[in-house]
N, C-alpha and C positions, 0 to 999 in steps of 0.2 A: 504496499500501499505504501501512496506517495502522498505527503500532507505538505501543505503550506500554510502558515499560521495556525495547525492544530486542522486543517479543513481538509477533508481526505479527494483526491482529486483523479487519480490513476491507480492503477495496480498490475500487476503483473500476472498472467495467467501461470498456475502450474502444471508442471508437467506430469504427466500418470504417475512416475514413481516418486514424485514429490509430496503428492496426496497421500500417501501410506508410509511415508518417513517422520518416525516418531518425533522427531527433535523438532520437525515443520509444524506438527501436529501441537505439541505442547504449546508451541511460540505461538499458535493461531486462538489456543486455547486460552490465553493469556489477555489479547487482545478483543478493543469491543470487533462486534460483527456489523457488518453492512451490504446492505442490499443494494441490487443492481439500480433499482430506482433509488436511494439515499445517495450513490455515485452520481447518478445524472442530476438530480437534486442541486449538490453540494457544487458539482461542475458549470451546469448551468447559473448559478448566482456567481462563480470566479469569472465568468465567459461576461457576463451583465455587467460586473464590477470593471472587466479589461485588467483582471490578474491571473489569470490562469495561464500558469507559467508554460504551458506545451504551446499556447496560441500569442503570447505577447511578451515580449522582451521585457524581464523585469530584474531589479539590480537584487542578486538572489546571495545568499549565503555559502549555502553549496549547491551549485549548477550541476555538478558532475552525478547528483545521487536524481535527476530526472530520466525519467523512460526516453528510449532513443525517438518513440514517435507516437502519438496520440491514441488511446485504445481506442477501438471501435468495437 
């Protein structure tokens, strides 16, 4: 999951073998769960504010952690 100011806006899709990895499942269990509707709603908000880092150029502290391309 990728966040900007604690607002989720994108995520990486897990490979099949990652979906059964006990360490990944443990990490996921410790974090908040989001639906696709949540991600769309948060992304729409960031786009409306021109703050979506995938679509707008922003001054970021750690741009190296951004996804290479938008989630479709």
